C-alpha positions in Angstrom: 0.0 0.0 0.0 1.4 3.4 -1.0 0.1 6.5 0.5 1.2 10.1 -0.2 1.5 12.5 2.7 0.5 16.1 2.9 4.1 17.1 2.8 4.9 15.3 -0.4 6.5 12.2 1.1 5.5 8.6 0.7 4.6 5.8 3.1 4.6 2.1 2.2 3.2 -0.6 4.5 1.3 -3.9 4.2 -2.3 -3.5 5.3 -1.5 -5.9 8.2 1.3 -3.6 9.4 -1.1 -0.6 9.6 -3.4 -2.5 11.9 -0.8 -3.3 14.5 -0.3 -1.1 17.6 3.4 -1.3 17.1 5.4 -1.8 13.9 9.1 -0.9 13.1 9.6 2.1 10.8 12.4 2.6 8.3 13.0 6.2 7.5 14.5 6.8 4.0 16.1 10.1 3.0 16.7 10.4 -0.7 19.9 11.7 -2.2 20.4 15.2 -3.7 18.2 15.5 -6.7 16.5 12.2 -5.8 12.9 11.3 -5.5 11.3 9.8 -2.4 8.9 7.6 -4.4 11.7 6.2 -6.6 13.8 5.5 -3.6 11.0 3.8 -1.6 10.3 1.3 -4.4 13.8 -0.2 -3.8 12.6 -1.4 -0.3 9.1 -2.6 -0.8 10.1 -6.3 -1.0 11.8 -5.8 2.4 8.7 -4.3 3.8 6.6 -7.1 2.4 8.8 -9.7 4.0 9.3 -8.1 7.4 6.2 -6.0 8.0 8.1 -2.8 8.5 6.5 0.5 7.5 8.7 2.6 5.2 8.6 6.4 5.4 10.3 8.5 2.7 9.7 12.2 3.1 10.6 14.7 0.3 13.1 17.5 0.9 11.8 21.0 0.3 14.6 21.8 -2.1 16.9 19.8 -4.3 18.7 18.4 -1.3 18.1 18.4 2.5 18.5 21.8 4.1 21.2 20.5 6.5 23.5 20.3 3.4 23.3 24.0 2.8 23.2 25.5 6.2 21.3 25.2 9.5 18.8 22.4 10.0 15.3 23.7 9.7 12.3 23.2 7.4 13.2 19.7 6.3 13.6 18.4 9.9 10.2 19.9 10.6 8.8 18.1 7.6 10.3 14.8 8.7 8.7 15.3 12.1 5.3 16.0 10.6 5.4 12.9 8.4 6.5 10.7 11.2 3.7 12.1 13.4 1.2 11.4 10.7 2.4 7.8 10.5 2.3 7.3 14.2 -1.3 8.6 14.4 -2.5 6.4 11.5 
């Protein structure tokens, strides 16, 4: 199951994983110029085999803000996406 997030990231989980009260989460951060949805597809077999939930947020710019200066908007976006997943 793929689901987009309000912040432009992607979440992949088996339906059974979303019904558990606890499930491991793998956070993927794409490379500079990369795509969260292309990156997450490399790990769907792992999620299918293990029941982990994969979260792949999208950076606000071409790369993560920490690469160009102080940490800020991207970390806030990652926090929002992880909070959305934990409430689902």
